[in-house]
C-alpha positions in Angstrom: -125.7 28.9 -1.9 -122.8 27.8 -4.0 -123.1 27.9 -7.8 -123.1 24.7 -9.9 -119.8 25.8 -11.4 -118.2 26.1 -7.9 -119.7 22.7 -7.0 -118.0 21.1 -10.0 -114.6 22.7 -9.6 -114.0 22.9 -5.9 -113.3 19.1 -5.2 -110.6 19.0 -7.9 -107.2 20.1 -6.7 -104.4 20.7 -9.0 -101.4 18.4 -8.5 -98.4 20.1 -10.1 -96.3 16.9 -9.8 -99.1 14.5 -10.9 -96.9 13.3 -13.9 -94.2 12.2 -11.4 -96.7 10.1 -9.5 -97.7 8.0 -12.5 -96.1 4.9 -13.9 -93.4 4.5 -15.1 -92.0 7.8 -13.6 -93.3 6.9 -10.1 -91.1 3.8 -10.0 -88.1 5.6 -11.4 -88.6 8.3 -8.7 -88.6 5.6 -6.0 -85.6 3.8 -7.5 -83.7 7.1 -7.6 -84.6 7.8 -4.0 -83.4 4.4 -2.8 -80.2 4.5 -4.8 -79.5 7.8 -3.2 -80.2 6.2 0.2 -77.7 3.5 -0.4 -75.0 6.0 -1.2 -75.8 8.2 1.8 -75.9 5.1 4.0 -72.3 4.2 2.9 -71.3 7.7 3.8 -72.9 7.5 7.2 -71.4 4.2 8.1 -68.0 5.4 6.9 -68.3 8.2 9.4 -69.6 6.1 12.3 -67.0 3.4 11.9 -63.9 5.2 10.8 -64.2 8.9 11.7 -66.1 9.2 15.0 -63.9 8.6 18.1 -64.9 6.6 21.1 -67.4 6.7 22.8 -69.3 8.7 20.1 -68.9 5.9 17.5 -71.2 3.9 19.7 -73.4 6.6 21.2 -74.4 8.3 17.9 -75.5 5.2 16.1 -77.3 4.0 19.2 -79.4 7.2 19.4 -80.0 7.4 15.7 -81.2 3.8 15.7 -83.7 4.7 18.5 -85.0 7.5 16.3 -85.4 5.0 13.5 -87.6 2.8 15.8 -89.6 5.9 16.7 -90.2 6.5 13.0 -91.5 3.0 12.4 -93.9 3.4 15.4 -95.0 6.7 14.1 -95.9 5.1 10.8 -98.2 2.6 12.3 -101.8 3.6 11.7 -100.8 6.1 8.9 -102.1 5.9 5.3 -100.4 3.6 2.8 -97.9 6.2 1.5 -96.8 7.9 4.8 -96.8 4.5 6.7 -94.6 2.9 4.0 -92.3 5.9 4.0 -91.9 6.0 7.8 -91.4 2.3 8.0 -88.8 2.4 5.2 -86.9 5.5 6.6 -87.0 4.1 10.2 -85.6 0.7 9.0 -82.8 2.4 7.1 -81.7 4.2 10.3 -82.0 1.1 12.4 -80.0 -1.1 10.0 -77.3 1.4 9.3 -76.9 2.3 13.0 -77.4 -0.9 15.0 -76.3 -3.4 12.4 -73.8 -1.9 10.0 -72.1 0.5 12.5 -71.9 -2.1 15.3 -70.9 -5.2 13.1 -67.2 -4.4 13.1 -67.2 -4.2 16.9 -69.1 -7.5 17.2 -66.7 -9.2 14.7 -63.8 -7.9 16.7 -65.2 -9.1 20.0 -65.9 -12.5 18.4 -62.3 -12.6 17.1 -63.4 -13.4 13.5 -60.4 -13.0 11.3 -60.6 -11.4 7.8 -60.4 -13.6 4.7 -58.0 -12.0 2.3 -56.8 -13.7 -0.9 -53.1 -14.6 -1.1 -52.7 -11.8 -3.6 -53.5 -9.3 -0.9 -56.3 -7.7 -2.8 -58.6 -6.4 0.0 -61.4 -5.7 -2.4 -61.5 -9.4 -3.3 -61.6 -10.4 0.4 -64.0 -10.3 3.4 -63.5 -8.5 6.7 -64.6 -10.1 9.9 -67.9 -8.2 9.9 -68.7 -9.5 6.4 -68.0 -13.1 7.5 -70.2 -12.5 10.5 -73.1 -11.6 8.2 -72.3 -14.4 5.8 -72.6 -16.9 8.6 -75.9 -15.5 9.7 -77.3 -16.3 6.2 -78.5 -19.7 7.3 -80.7 -18.1 10.0 -82.0 -15.6 7.5 -83.1 -18.4 5.1 -84.8 -20.3 8.0 -86.6 -17.1 9.0 -87.8 -16.6 5.4 -89.0 -20.2 5.2 -91.3 -19.9 8.2 -92.4 -16.4 7.2 -93.4 -18.0 3.8 -95.7 -20.3 5.7 -97.8 -17.4 6.9 -100.9 -17.4 4.7 -101.2 -13.6 5.0 -97.6 -12.8 3.8 -97.6 -10.4 0.8 -94.0 -10.6 -0.3 -94.0 -11.4 -4.0 -90.8 -13.4 -3.9 -92.0 -15.6 -1.0 -95.3 -16.1 -2.8 -93.4 -17.1 -5.9 -91.3 -19.6 -4.0 -94.4 -21.0 -2.2 -96.1 -21.7 -5.6 -93.0 -23.2 -7.1 -92.4 -25.7 -4.3 -96.1 -26.7 -4.2 -97.1 -25.2 -0.8 -99.8 -22.8 -1.9 -102.6 -25.2 -1.1 -101.0 -26.4 2.1 -100.6 -22.9 3.5 -104.1 -21.9 2.5 -105.8 -18.8 1.3 -105.1 -15.4 2.9 -107.5 -14.0 5.5 -110.4 -12.2 3.8 -110.2 -8.4 4.2 -106.9 -8.5 6.1 -104.8 -5.4 5.7 -101.3 -5.5 7.3 -99.7 -2.5 8.9 -97.7 -1.0 6.1 -95.1 0.6 8.3 -94.2 -2.7 9.9 -94.2 -4.4 6.5 -91.9 -1.9 4.9 -89.5 -2.0 7.9 -89.4 -5.7 8.0 -89.0 -6.0 4.2 -86.0 -3.6 4.4 -84.3 -5.7 7.1 -85.1 -9.0 5.4 -83.9 -8.0 1.9 -80.8 -6.2 3.1 -79.8 -9.1 5.3 -80.5 -11.7 2.6 -78.6 -9.8 -0.1 -75.7 -9.2 2.2 -75.4 -12.9 3.0 -75.8 -13.8 -0.6 -73.2 -11.3 -1.9 -70.6 -12.2 0.7 -71.1 -15.9 -0.1 -70.7 -15.4 -3.8 -67.4 -13.5 -3.5 -66.0 -15.4 -0.6 -62.3 -16.1 -1.4 -62.5 -19.3 0.6 -65.0 -20.7 -1.9 -64.5 -19.7 -5.6 -63.2 -16.2 -5.1 -63.8 -13.1 -7.1 -62.1 -14.2 -10.4 -63.8 -17.5 -11.1 -66.3 -18.5 -13.8 -68.8 -19.6 -11.2 -68.6 -16.2 -9.5 -69.0 -14.4 -12.9 -72.1 -16.5 -13.6 -73.7 -15.9 -10.3 -73.0 -12.2 -10.4 -74.6 -12.0 -13.9 -77.7 -13.9 -12.7 -78.2 -11.7 -9.6 -77.6 -8.6 -11.7 -80.3 -9.7 -14.3 -82.7 -10.4 -11.4 -82.1 -6.9 -10.1 -82.7 -5.3 -13.5 -85.9 -7.3 -13.9 -87.1 -6.1 -10.4 -86.3 -2.5 -11.3 -88.4 -2.8 -14.4 -91.3 -4.3 -12.4 -91.0 -1.4 -10.0 -91.6 1.1 -12.8 -94.9 -0.7 -13.5 -96.4 -0.1 -10.1 -99.2 2.4 -10.1 -100.0 3.0 -6.4 -97.4 5.0 -4.5 -97.5 3.0 -1.2 -97.2 -0.3 -3.0 -94.5 1.1 -5.2 -92.4 2.2 -2.2 -92.6 -1.3 -0.7 -91.9 -3.0 -4.0 -88.9 -0.6 -4.5 -87.4 -1.7 -1.2 -87.0 -5.2 -2.5 -86.1 -4.2 -6.1 -83.4 -1.8 -5.1 -82.2 -4.1 -2.4 -81.4 -6.7 -5.0 -80.3 -4.2 -7.8 -77.7 -2.6 -5.5 -75.8 -5.8 -6.0 -74.8 -4.4 -9.4 -72.8 -1.3 -8.3 -71.4 -3.4 -5.4 -70.1 -5.9 -7.9 -68.6 -3.2 -10.1 -66.8 -1.9 -7.0 -65.4 -5.3 -6.1 -63.9 -5.6 -9.6 -62.7 -2.0 -9.3 -64.8 -0.8 -12.2 -66.8 1.6 -10.1 -65.2 4.3 -7.9 -67.3 4.6 -4.8 -67.1 8.3 -4.3 -69.8 8.2 -1.6 -67.3 6.5 0.7 -65.2 9.7 0.7 -67.7 12.6 1.1 -64.9 14.8 2.3 -63.3 14.5 -1.1 -66.6 14.8 -3.0 -68.7 17.3 -1.1 -70.5 18.7 -4.1 -71.5 15.3 -5.5 -72.8 14.1 -2.1 -74.7 17.4 -1.6 -76.5 16.7 -4.9 -77.3 13.2 -3.8 -78.6 14.4 -0.4 -80.8 17.1 -2.0 -82.1 14.7 -4.6 -83.0 12.2 -1.8 -84.8 14.9 0.2 -86.7 16.0 -3.0 -87.9 12.5 -3.6 -89.0 12.0 0.0 -90.9 15.2 0.0 -92.6 14.5 -3.3 -93.8 11.0 -2.1 -94.8 12.4 1.3 -97.1 14.9 -0.3 -98.9 12.3 -2.5 -102.6 13.0 -2.4 -104.5 10.4 -0.4 -108.0 9.0 -0.9 -109.4 9.2 2.6 -111.8 6.3 1.9 -109.1 3.8 1.1 -106.0 5.2 2.7 -104.2 4.7 -0.5 -102.7 7.2 -3.0 -105.4 9.0 -5.0 -105.6 7.9 -8.6 -104.0 10.4 -11.0 -104.9 11.0 -14.6 
């Protein structure tokens, strides 16, 4: 028969990283992980588009994209944290492989010409694949509108828009007790946010509109940057790991506009595009990314709720 002391102490397990799983550090950890992901994604697409020879530049992204789909499927039915992580990681691989890596080929086959300013500044222009995504922005907005009409949608931005345009009562109250599959939600959120921000960014800097050096462009860049900073702050206020991961997808998806804008104005040097010249820096980014993934993956889970166990 166990002693009272053993009964009291056995259920409690020591979490050495508990402090990293509490707000605001939890949100900062997720933001760090996803900023590392953006840098590594640029490295990856640089390799698949410009380094790999044919047919490997098509074969490798195709296979890695399939692996991404498998990760999303593996995440379905998992707890909040692991399901969110697998959905997010799978979506990253699918987007970077089947979309980013193949977009230049689709633009070339569609014979979409680049839009380069008369000054010849490539950084202030758009390649054919960028115009391809910019044109798809209309379909993205229509998709978001009809998704907003789903009464069980949980996206904070869509819920905010729904309230502002007076459709909350029209759509109705969410289904009582409904719990969406978090892997699917995380994956779709990554696709939707990345697609929307890509279309928004290319429209803002399009040289056929206002161009990069115009007061309207400066103002829009400032507004989107402030939006991104606000979302980063809100991400640090999230207290449950699974929800924080899904919130971080949207927050970092918007906030990544900031370094992209700095790169357009040639203020930021994108070292992650030349991993061959900066192997130490990219190794640090990769190791930090793996550390963050591992730390989140090992989050203690409350078996009753399927969510991260509360830490004190």
